[in-house]
N, C-alpha and C positions, 0 to 999 in steps of 0.2 A: 103169692109170693113174698115172702119178706127178703131183702137187702141190708147186708151190714157193711159202714164203711168206716174208715178211721180217720179219713180226712176230707172234709168238702168245700172243694177249690171254687169260688166264686170269684170271676172274671175272667180272661183270658189277655188280658193287657201282660208286661214285662213279670210283674209279680206273680199272677196267677200261674204263667209258666214255671215260673221257677221255682214256687210253690210244690205244684205238679209234679215235678222233674224231681226237687230232693224227695218228696214225699215217696216217690216210685222207688229212690235207693235206697231209702230206711226200710224199702219191703211193707211199707202202710198199702191199704187198701184205701182206692182213691174213686 
């Protein structure tokens, strides 16, 4: 099964959290 992503967030610190949150708000698949 192949998966397709728009954004890959590496890291769970403050920067990773903000990046994942913003990508989700913009409709990107994380």
